[in-house]
MIDOSE-1310 file (N, C-alpha, C; in nm, 2 decimals, decimal comma, always signed):
residues 242
mqtg	-12,34/+7,74/+2,13/-12,48/+7,68/+2,08/-12,44/+7,55/+2,00; -12,33/+7,52/+1,97/-12,31/+7,39/+1,95/-12,33/+7,27/+2,02; -12,28/+7,34/+2,16/-12,30/+7,26/+2,29/-12,45/+7,21/+2,29; -12,51/+7,30/+2,27/-12,67/+7,26/+2,29/-12,73/+7,21/+2,20
lyva	-12,67/+7,20/+2,08/-12,70/+7,07/+2,00/-12,69/+6,96/+2,02; -12,52/+6,94/+2,05/-12,52/+6,79/+2,12/-12,59/+6,75/+2,22; -12,63/+6,84/+2,33/-12,76/+6,82/+2,42/-12,86/+6,76/+2,35; -12,89/+6,85/+2,28/-13,06/+6,80/+2,20/-13,02/+6,64/+2,11
vssq	-12,90/+6,63/+2,06/-12,90/+6,50/+1,99/-12,89/+6,37/+2,11; -12,80/+6,43/+2,20/-12,83/+6,30/+2,32/-12,97/+6,29/+2,36; -13,08/+6,39/+2,37/-13,23/+6,36/+2,42/-13,27/+6,30/+2,32; -13,25/+6,35/+2,18/-13,32/+6,25/+2,10/-13,28/+6,12/+2,09
male	-13,18/+6,10/+2,09/-13,12/+5,96/+2,10/-13,19/+5,86/+2,22; -13,21/+5,92/+2,34/-13,27/+5,87/+2,44/-13,42/+5,85/+2,45; -13,48/+5,96/+2,36/-13,63/+5,94/+2,34/-13,64/+5,83/+2,23; -13,58/+5,81/+2,12/-13,62/+5,72/+2,04/-13,59/+5,61/+2,09
krmn	-13,49/+5,58/+2,19/-13,49/+5,42/+2,24/-13,62/+5,41/+2,32; -13,68/+5,49/+2,41/-13,78/+5,53/+2,48/-13,92/+5,49/+2,38; -13,90/+5,51/+2,29/-14,04/+5,53/+2,19/-14,04/+5,39/+2,13; -13,91/+5,30/+2,12/-13,90/+5,17/+2,04/-13,96/+5,08/+2,17
tlad	-13,94/+5,12/+2,32/-13,94/+5,01/+2,40/-14,11/+5,03/+2,42; -14,15/+5,15/+2,42/-14,28/+5,18/+2,44/-14,38/+5,13/+2,38; -14,34/+5,13/+2,23/-14,41/+5,08/+2,12/-14,41/+4,93/+2,09; -14,30/+4,87/+2,14/-14,30/+4,75/+2,14/-14,40/+4,68/+2,27
nvan	-14,37/+4,75/+2,38/-14,48/+4,72/+2,47/-14,61/+4,73/+2,44; -14,66/+4,83/+2,38/-14,80/+4,87/+2,35/-14,83/+4,71/+2,23; -14,75/+4,68/+2,12/-14,76/+4,55/+2,07/-14,78/+4,43/+2,10; -14,74/+4,43/+2,28/-14,76/+4,31/+2,32/-14,82/+4,27/+2,41
sstv	-14,89/+4,42/+2,44/-15,00/+4,40/+2,58/-15,11/+4,30/+2,56; -15,12/+4,24/+2,47/-15,22/+4,13/+2,46/-15,13/+3,98/+2,45; -14,99/+3,99/+2,48/-14,89/+3,86/+2,48/-14,91/+3,77/+2,62; -14,95/+3,67/+2,61/-14,93/+3,58/+2,74/-14,84/+3,59/+2,81
gfra	-14,81/+3,61/+2,91/-14,65/+3,59/+3,00/-14,57/+3,72/+2,96; -14,59/+3,81/+2,88/-14,48/+3,93/+2,84/-14,49/+4,00/+2,97; -14,34/+4,04/+2,99/-14,33/+4,15/+3,09/-14,24/+4,26/+3,01; -14,35/+4,41/+3,04/-14,27/+4,53/+3,01/-14,13/+4,56/+3,01
tevk	-14,05/+4,62/+2,89/-13,93/+4,67/+2,90/-13,94/+4,81/+2,91; -13,85/+4,86/+3,06/-13,85/+4,99/+3,12/-13,71/+5,02/+3,06; -13,68/+5,15/+3,06/-13,57/+5,22/+3,05/-13,50/+5,35/+3,19; -13,40/+5,29/+3,23/-13,34/+5,40/+3,32/-13,22/+5,51/+3,22
fnqi	-13,26/+5,63/+3,26/-13,16/+5,73/+3,20/-13,09/+5,76/+3,30; -12,94/+5,81/+3,30/-12,86/+5,89/+3,37/-12,81/+5,98/+3,29; -12,78/+6,09/+3,40/-12,73/+6,21/+3,35/-12,55/+6,20/+3,33; -12,53/+6,24/+3,22/-12,38/+6,23/+3,21/-12,31/+6,39/+3,19
lgdt	-12,22/+6,41/+3,28/-12,15/+6,56/+3,24/-12,05/+6,55/+3,16; -12,06/+6,64/+3,04/-11,95/+6,65/+3,00/-11,85/+6,80/+3,03; -11,69/+6,76/+3,01/-11,65/+6,89/+3,08/-11,61/+6,97/+2,95; -11,70/+7,09/+2,95/-11,67/+7,21/+2,84/-11,61/+7,31/+2,92
rptk	-11,52/+7,32/+2,96/-11,44/+7,45/+3,07/-11,49/+7,57/+2,99; -11,53/+7,64/+3,09/-11,50/+7,67/+3,23/-11,66/+7,61/+3,29; -11,70/+7,54/+3,22/-11,86/+7,46/+3,27/-11,87/+7,36/+3,23; -11,95/+7,26/+3,31/-12,01/+7,12/+3,25/-12,11/+7,12/+3,22
vsfv	-12,13/+7,04/+3,15/-12,28/+7,07/+3,03/-12,35/+6,87/+3,07; -12,45/+6,90/+3,11/-12,54/+6,76/+3,12/-12,57/+6,73/+3,02; -12,56/+6,62/+2,96/-12,62/+6,51/+2,83/-12,68/+6,41/+2,88; -12,78/+6,33/+2,83/-12,88/+6,24/+2,86/-12,81/+6,10/+2,80
segk	-12,79/+5,98/+2,88/-12,74/+5,88/+2,88/-12,83/+5,79/+2,73; -12,80/+5,71/+2,70/-12,86/+5,62/+2,59/-12,98/+5,54/+2,67; -12,94/+5,53/+2,78/-13,05/+5,46/+2,85/-13,00/+5,32/+2,87; -13,07/+5,26/+2,98/-13,01/+5,10/+3,02/-13,17/+5,04/+3,05
efln	-13,22/+4,93/+2,97/-13,34/+4,86/+2,95/-13,35/+4,77/+3,08; -13,43/+4,75/+3,17/-13,46/+4,66/+3,26/-13,61/+4,61/+3,25; -13,66/+4,49/+3,32/-13,78/+4,42/+3,30/-13,89/+4,49/+3,41; -13,98/+4,54/+3,39/-14,07/+4,53/+3,49/-14,15/+4,44/+3,53
tnng	-14,13/+4,42/+3,70/-14,10/+4,26/+3,76/-14,25/+4,27/+3,82; -14,35/+4,35/+3,79/-14,50/+4,34/+3,82/-14,53/+4,23/+3,75; -14,62/+4,16/+3,83/-14,71/+4,01/+3,78/-14,83/+4,07/+3,68; -14,84/+4,00/+3,57/-14,94/+4,04/+3,50/-15,09/+3,98/+3,57
gltq	-15,23/+3,99/+3,52/-15,32/+3,92/+3,58/-15,35/+3,79/+3,56; -15,41/+3,71/+3,62/-15,46/+3,59/+3,60/-15,56/+3,54/+3,51; -15,58/+3,43/+3,41/-15,73/+3,41/+3,34/-15,72/+3,26/+3,36; -15,82/+3,24/+3,42/-15,85/+3,09/+3,42/-15,92/+3,02/+3,31
tgnq	-15,84/+2,95/+3,27/-15,89/+2,84/+3,13/-15,94/+2,71/+3,17; -15,89/+2,66/+3,27/-15,98/+2,51/+3,30/-15,84/+2,43/+3,22; -15,75/+2,46/+3,14/-15,68/+2,38/+3,08/-15,57/+2,28/+3,14; -15,55/+2,15/+3,15/-15,48/+2,12/+3,26/-15,35/+2,14/+3,23
ldfa	-15,27/+2,18/+3,11/-15,17/+2,18/+3,06/-15,09/+2,32/+3,04; -15,19/+2,44/+3,11/-15,20/+2,56/+3,14/-15,15/+2,59/+3,28; -15,05/+2,68/+3,27/-14,98/+2,68/+3,43/-14,92/+2,85/+3,42; -14,98/+2,91/+3,53/-14,91/+3,04/+3,56/-14,84/+3,03/+3,71
ikgd	-14,75/+3,12/+3,70/-14,67/+3,13/+3,82/-14,68/+3,23/+3,92; -14,71/+3,19/+4,02/-14,74/+3,30/+4,18/-14,60/+3,33/+4,18; -14,57/+3,48/+4,22/-14,46/+3,50/+4,27/-14,36/+3,56/+4,16; -14,20/+3,60/+4,18/-14,14/+3,63/+4,08/-14,03/+3,49/+4,05
awfq	-14,07/+3,44/+3,94/-13,99/+3,31/+3,93/-14,04/+3,26/+3,77; -13,97/+3,19/+3,68/-13,97/+3,17/+3,57/-13,97/+3,02/+3,53; -14,06/+2,99/+3,41/-14,02/+2,85/+3,34/-13,92/+2,85/+3,26; -13,83/+2,73/+3,26/-13,73/+2,74/+3,15/-13,76/+2,65/+3,04
ietp	-13,72/+2,73/+2,89/-13,72/+2,61/+2,79/-13,60/+2,61/+2,72; -13,58/+2,49/+2,65/-13,50/+2,51/+2,56/-13,51/+2,56/+2,44; -13,43/+2,65/+2,39/-13,47/+2,71/+2,24/-13,39/+2,61/+2,11; -13,43/+2,67/+2,01/-13,39/+2,55/+1,89/-13,24/+2,57/+1,86
gggq	-13,18/+2,64/+1,92/-13,02/+2,64/+1,91/-12,96/+2,57/+2,01; -13,02/+2,51/+2,11/-12,97/+2,45/+2,23/-12,96/+2,51/+2,37; -12,98/+2,66/+2,35/-12,97/+2,71/+2,47/-13,11/+2,74/+2,55; -13,09/+2,81/+2,65/-13,19/+2,79/+2,76/-13,28/+2,94/+2,76
altr	-13,39/+2,95/+2,77/-13,42/+3,06/+2,79/-13,58/+3,06/+2,90; -13,61/+3,19/+2,95/-13,71/+3,19/+3,06/-13,81/+3,23/+3,00; -13,94/+3,20/+3,05/-14,06/+3,25/+3,02/-14,17/+3,26/+3,11; -14,27/+3,32/+3,13/-14,40/+3,32/+3,18/-14,49/+3,28/+3,13
dgrf	-14,50/+3,24/+2,98/-14,60/+3,21/+2,91/-14,62/+3,03/+2,93; -14,72/+3,00/+3,05/-14,73/+2,85/+3,06/-14,83/+2,79/+2,98; -14,86/+2,82/+2,87/-14,95/+2,74/+2,78/-14,86/+2,61/+2,70; -14,87/+2,50/+2,80/-14,80/+2,42/+2,74/-14,87/+2,28/+2,66
tmte	-14,85/+2,20/+2,61/-14,91/+2,10/+2,55/-14,78/+1,97/+2,53; -14,86/+1,86/+2,51/-14,80/+1,75/+2,51/-14,80/+1,66/+2,39; -14,65/+1,64/+2,34/-14,65/+1,56/+2,20/-14,70/+1,42/+2,24; -14,71/+1,35/+2,12/-14,74/+1,18/+2,13/-14,66/+1,13/+2,19
tgdl	-14,55/+1,16/+2,21/-14,42/+1,07/+2,26/-14,42/+1,12/+2,40; -14,51/+1,20/+2,46/-14,50/+1,23/+2,61/-14,43/+1,39/+2,62; -14,35/+1,41/+2,55/-14,27/+1,55/+2,57/-14,40/+1,66/+2,61; -14,33/+1,75/+2,74/-14,39/+1,86/+2,75/-14,32/+1,96/+2,71
vtlr	-14,39/+2,04/+2,59/-14,37/+2,15/+2,52/-14,42/+2,27/+2,52; -14,39/+2,40/+2,49/-14,46/+2,52/+2,46/-14,53/+2,52/+2,34; -14,62/+2,61/+2,31/-14,69/+2,62/+2,20/-14,62/+2,60/+2,06; -14,48/+2,66/+2,08/-14,41/+2,66/+1,97/-14,32/+2,55/+1,96
gypv	-14,33/+2,47/+2,04/-14,27/+2,32/+2,03/-14,14/+2,33/+2,12; -14,16/+2,41/+2,22/-13,98/+2,42/+2,27/-13,98/+2,34/+2,42; -13,90/+2,26/+2,42/-13,92/+2,18/+2,55/-13,92/+2,23/+2,69; -13,97/+2,20/+2,75/-14,02/+2,26/+2,88/-13,92/+2,17/+3,00
ldag	-13,84/+2,27/+3,06/-13,72/+2,23/+3,12/-13,77/+2,17/+3,30; -13,74/+2,07/+3,36/-13,74/+2,04/+3,50/-13,61/+2,14/+3,59; -13,62/+2,13/+3,72/-13,54/+2,20/+3,78/-13,37/+2,17/+3,76; -13,38/+2,04/+3,70/-13,21/+1,99/+3,65/-13,18/+2,04/+3,52
gapi	-13,27/+2,10/+3,45/-13,24/+2,13/+3,32/-13,26/+2,04/+3,21; -13,32/+1,93/+3,26/-13,35/+1,84/+3,15/-13,51/+1,86/+3,11; -13,52/+1,81/+2,99/-13,69/+1,80/+2,94/-13,76/+1,73/+3,00; -13,89/+1,75/+3,01/-13,99/+1,71/+3,09/-14,04/+1,59/+3,01
qlns	-14,05/+1,46/+3,07/-14,11/+1,35/+2,98/-14,24/+1,32/+3,08; -14,35/+1,31/+3,00/-14,48/+1,24/+3,05/-14,52/+1,15/+3,01; -14,61/+1,06/+3,02/-14,65/+0,94/+3,02/-14,80/+0,98/+2,94; -14,81/+0,96/+2,78/-14,88/+1,02/+2,69/-15,01/+0,91/+2,70
qase	-15,01/+0,80/+2,78/-15,15/+0,75/+2,81/-15,22/+0,77/+2,95; -15,17/+0,86/+3,00/-15,25/+0,88/+3,12/-15,37/+0,95/+3,11; -15,44/+0,93/+3,16/-15,59/+1,00/+3,15/-15,58/+1,14/+3,21; -15,51/+1,15/+3,33/-15,50/+1,30/+3,38/-15,37/+1,34/+3,45
ikvg	-15,40/+1,47/+3,41/-15,22/+1,53/+3,49/-15,29/+1,64/+3,60; -15,21/+1,62/+3,74/-15,23/+1,72/+3,83/-15,09/+1,77/+3,85; -15,12/+1,89/+3,88/-14,98/+2,00/+3,91/-14,96/+2,04/+4,01; -14,90/+2,03/+4,17/-14,89/+2,08/+4,29/-14,82/+2,26/+4,27
adgs	-14,87/+2,28/+4,40/-14,81/+2,44/+4,38/-14,69/+2,44/+4,39; -14,62/+2,33/+4,42/-14,45/+2,34/+4,41/-14,42/+2,27/+4,28; -14,50/+2,28/+4,18/-14,45/+2,23/+4,05/-14,46/+2,08/+4,01; -14,47/+2,00/+4,11/-14,48/+1,86/+4,11/-14,58/+1,80/+4,02
ihqd	-14,56/+1,69/+3,92/-14,64/+1,66/+3,83/-14,68/+1,51/+3,84; -14,81/+1,50/+3,88/-14,89/+1,37/+3,91/-14,94/+1,32/+3,80; -14,91/+1,20/+3,74/-15,05/+1,13/+3,62/-15,06/+0,98/+3,72; -15,19/+0,95/+3,73/-15,25/+0,85/+3,78/-15,21/+0,81/+3,93
gtqv	-15,17/+0,92/+4,01/-15,18/+0,94/+4,15/-15,01/+0,92/+4,16; -14,94/+0,94/+4,06/-14,79/+0,92/+4,09/-14,69/+1,02/+4,04; -14,60/+1,09/+4,10/-14,56/+1,19/+4,07/-14,42/+1,14/+3,94; -14,45/+1,23/+3,82/-14,36/+1,13/+3,70/-14,28/+1,27/+3,69
aalg	-14,28/+1,38/+3,72/-14,19/+1,50/+3,67/-14,23/+1,62/+3,77; -14,14/+1,73/+3,75/-14,17/+1,83/+3,82/-14,16/+1,95/+3,73; -14,23/+2,07/+3,74/-14,19/+2,17/+3,64/-14,07/+2,28/+3,73; -13,97/+2,28/+3,65/-13,85/+2,35/+3,69/-13,87/+2,52/+3,70
lyea	-13,85/+2,58/+3,82/-13,91/+2,72/+3,86/-13,76/+2,78/+3,86; -13,73/+2,90/+3,78/-13,64/+2,97/+3,81/-13,63/+3,12/+3,84; -13,53/+3,17/+3,92/-13,50/+3,31/+3,95/-13,38/+3,37/+3,88; -13,38/+3,45/+3,82/-13,29/+3,51/+3,75/-13,23/+3,69/+3,80
nfan	-13,12/+3,73/+3,78/-13,08/+3,87/+3,80/-13,08/+3,92/+3,65; -13,16/+4,03/+3,64/-13,17/+4,11/+3,52/-13,08/+4,21/+3,52; -13,03/+4,22/+3,61/-12,93/+4,38/+3,64/-12,84/+4,38/+3,52; -12,78/+4,24/+3,46/-12,67/+4,28/+3,40/-12,71/+4,25/+3,26
gfsr	-12,82/+4,28/+3,24/-12,87/+4,30/+3,12/-12,95/+4,18/+3,02; -13,02/+4,15/+2,97/-13,09/+4,04/+2,88/-13,12/+4,07/+2,73; -13,19/+3,95/+2,67/-13,24/+3,98/+2,55/-13,35/+3,91/+2,55; -13,43/+3,94/+2,44/-13,58/+3,90/+2,39/-13,58/+3,76/+2,31
hdns	-13,66/+3,67/+2,33/-13,67/+3,54/+2,25/-13,84/+3,54/+2,22; -13,83/+3,42/+2,15/-13,98/+3,40/+2,10/-14,07/+3,34/+2,21; -14,17/+3,32/+2,21/-14,24/+3,28/+2,35/-14,24/+3,32/+2,47; -14,24/+3,47/+2,45/-14,23/+3,56/+2,55/-14,11/+3,54/+2,65
avip	-14,01/+3,50/+2,58/-13,92/+3,49/+2,68/-13,80/+3,54/+2,68; -13,73/+3,53/+2,76/-13,60/+3,61/+2,78/-13,48/+3,56/+2,81; -13,37/+3,59/+2,76/-13,23/+3,51/+2,83/-13,15/+3,62/+2,89; -13,15/+3,60/+3,02/-13,07/+3,68/+3,11/-12,92/+3,67/+3,07
nsap	-12,83/+3,78/+3,10/-12,68/+3,78/+3,07/-12,66/+3,67/+3,17; -12,70/+3,66/+3,30/-12,65/+3,63/+3,43/-12,72/+3,47/+3,42; -12,67/+3,38/+3,44/-12,72/+3,22/+3,45/-12,82/+3,19/+3,57; -12,95/+3,16/+3,52/-13,05/+3,15/+3,61/-13,03/+3,06/+3,73
epvv	-13,08/+3,04/+3,87/-13,06/+2,94/+3,93/-13,19/+2,88/+3,97; -13,19/+2,76/+3,97/-13,37/+2,70/+4,03/-13,40/+2,77/+4,16; -13,56/+2,79/+4,18/-13,60/+2,84/+4,31/-13,60/+2,72/+4,39; -13,51/+2,77/+4,52/-13,53/+2,67/+4,62/-13,57/+2,71/+4,76
drfd	-13,66/+2,65/+4,83/-13,72/+2,70/+4,94/-13,78/+2,82/+4,96; -13,87/+2,85/+4,83/-13,94/+3,01/+4,81/-14,08/+2,98/+4,82; -14,15/+3,01/+4,94/-14,26/+2,98/+4,98/-14,37/+3,09/+4,92; -14,28/+3,20/+4,86/-14,36/+3,31/+4,80/-14,38/+3,26/+4,64
vgvm	-14,33/+3,17/+4,61/-14,30/+3,11/+4,44/-14,38/+2,97/+4,45; -14,50/+3,00/+4,35/-14,57/+2,84/+4,34/-14,65/+2,84/+4,19; -14,71/+2,74/+4,19/-14,75/+2,71/+3,99/-14,90/+2,72/+4,02; -14,98/+2,77/+3,95/-15,11/+2,79/+3,94/-15,17/+2,69/+3,81
qgyv	-15,22/+2,60/+3,85/-15,26/+2,49/+3,73/-15,41/+2,53/+3,66; -15,40/+2,53/+3,54/-15,54/+2,61/+3,46/-15,55/+2,73/+3,46; -15,45/+2,84/+3,46/-15,45/+2,95/+3,48/-15,34/+2,99/+3,36; -15,32/+3,11/+3,32/-15,22/+3,18/+3,25/-15,24/+3,32/+3,28
eesn	-15,09/+3,39/+3,27/-15,06/+3,51/+3,32/-15,09/+3,59/+3,19; -15,17/+3,69/+3,23/-15,16/+3,80/+3,10/-15,05/+3,89/+3,12; -15,02/+3,96/+2,98/-14,91/+4,07/+2,98/-14,91/+4,15/+3,12; -14,79/+4,19/+3,14/-14,84/+4,31/+3,26/-14,77/+4,45/+3,21
vnpv	-14,84/+4,45/+3,06/-14,86/+4,62/+3,01/-15,02/+4,67/+3,03; -14,99/+4,78/+3,07/-15,11/+4,89/+3,07/-15,13/+4,94/+2,94; -15,20/+4,92/+2,86/-15,17/+4,96/+2,73/-15,21/+5,11/+2,72; -15,33/+5,16/+2,81/-15,36/+5,31/+2,82/-15,23/+5,39/+2,84
qems	-15,20/+5,33/+2,99/-15,08/+5,40/+3,02/-14,93/+5,44/+2,92; -14,91/+5,32/+2,88/-14,79/+5,30/+2,76/-14,85/+5,40/+2,65; -14,95/+5,40/+2,59/-15,01/+5,48/+2,46/-15,01/+5,64/+2,51; -15,01/+5,65/+2,64/-15,01/+5,80/+2,67/-14,89/+5,86/+2,69
qlim	-14,77/+5,74/+2,73/-14,65/+5,80/+2,74/-14,58/+5,79/+2,61; -14,65/+5,70/+2,51/-14,58/+5,69/+2,38/-14,60/+5,83/+2,32; -14,72/+5,90/+2,37/-14,77/+6,05/+2,31/-14,65/+6,13/+2,37; -14,68/+6,15/+2,47/-14,59/+6,26/+2,52/-14,42/+6,20/+2,47
vsra	-14,37/+6,11/+2,49/-14,23/+6,11/+2,39/-14,23/+6,12/+2,28; -14,32/+6,12/+2,20/-14,34/+6,15/+2,07/-14,36/+6,33/+2,04; -14,43/+6,37/+2,14/-14,43/+6,53/+2,15/-14,27/+6,59/+2,20; -14,24/+6,54/+2,25/-14,11/+6,58/+2,30/-14,00/+6,58/+2,22
feni	-14,03/+6,47/+2,16/-13,92/+6,44/+2,02/-13,94/+6,54/+1,93; -14,05/+6,60/+1,90/-14,08/+6,68/+1,77/-14,03/+6,79/+1,83; -14,06/+6,83/+1,95/-14,03/+6,94/+2,02/-13,86/+6,98/+2,00; -13,79/+6,89/+2,05/-13,64/+6,88/+2,05/-13,60/+6,89/+1,88
salm	-13,68/+6,84/+1,78/-13,66/+6,84/+1,67/-13,65/+6,99/+1,62; -13,79/+7,09/+1,67/-13,81/+7,20/+1,61/-13,70/+7,28/+1,68; -13,65/+7,26/+1,80/-13,53/+7,37/+1,87/-13,44/+7,34/+1,78; -13,39/+7,21/+1,75/-13,25/+7,18/+1,69/-13,28/+7,27/+1,55
rdse	-13,37/+7,26/+1,49/-13,38/+7,32/+1,33/-13,38/+7,51/+1,37; -13,45/+7,56/+1,47/-13,43/+7,69/+1,52/-13,29/+7,74/+1,54; -13,21/+7,64/+1,60/-13,06/+7,66/+1,66/-12,98/+7,67/+1,54; -13,00/+7,54/+1,45/-12,91/+7,57/+1,32/-12,95/+7,68/+1,22
tslg	-13,09/+7,72/+1,24/-13,08/+7,87/+1,15/-13,01/+7,97/+1,23; -13,03/+8,00/+1,35/-12,97/+8,09/+1,43/-12,80/+8,06/+1,42; -12,74/+7,95/+1,43/-12,62/+7,97/+1,40/-12,56/+8,00/+1,27; -12,67/+7,97/+1,19/-12,63/+7,97/+1,02/-12,62/+8,12/+1,00
eaik	-12,73/+8,21/+1,07/-12,73/+8,36/+1,04/-12,63/+8,40/+1,10; -12,57/+8,35/+1,24/-12,49/+8,45/+1,29/-12,35/+8,43/+1,20; -12,33/+8,29/+1,17/-12,22/+8,29/+1,06/-12,22/+8,37/+0,95; -12,32/+8,41/+0,90/-12,34/+8,49/+0,78/-12,30/+8,65/+0,80
tlgg	-12,38/+8,67/+0,93/-12,36/+8,80/+0,97/-12,18/+8,83/+1,01; -12,15/+8,74/+1,09/-12,00/+8,77/+1,15/-11,89/+8,75/+1,03; -11,96/+8,67/+0,96/-11,82/+8,61/+0,86/-11,84/+8,72/+0,73; -11,94/+8,81/+0,71/-11,95/+8,93/+0,63/-11,89/+9,03/+0,70
sk	-11,85/+9,06/+0,83/-11,82/+9,16/+0,87/-11,65/+9,19/+0,84; -11,60/+9,29/+0,83/-11,48/+9,31/+0,79/-11,41/+9,39/+0,93
């Protein structure tokens, strides 16, 4: 009976983690460039001789790599990425992070930055510097930036392996545990000027899953209470026998 309680506890831990990711996804369903978090659960076999009992793992988070929808803004400093790649930005702590939020702006000194003021980096990892006096900015599909007919910089596009884990950061950004690499010779990846990518979260689907997971959590809680009651009654009965 105690083994059943342990299995139920492992299930609750997994369900709680899934509820947290679903709630975060729903909260960011309108966040530009946000990519949903999914969780993969595995079976863990516990050796309780003479039988083996299946427990639920805590779960491993991974990013949903589906692209979000595109919205045309007409802003010359709004960019969306076509394909599976990322912009790289410099965080306040001096590190780098990846983002799909291409709503950039230019400072008075010509620095290309995010809406939060984080520098946008080129393929070499250096901050992008523009001419603040130029009248028009044109960006090609390869990320090359032209002002007054001359190329002055290029947006860095990066690919990353998130299999080893990642952490979230401001600006819809993520920091992979494995170092990202610049995109080279990828015809399926490009930049679209005057567009932004919306969140890839389907709020209706996520809310439905959140309700289902919440109900499952409540059902397991009720089952655990019944099991504890039955265990208590059994102890009273057997403990009182002579």
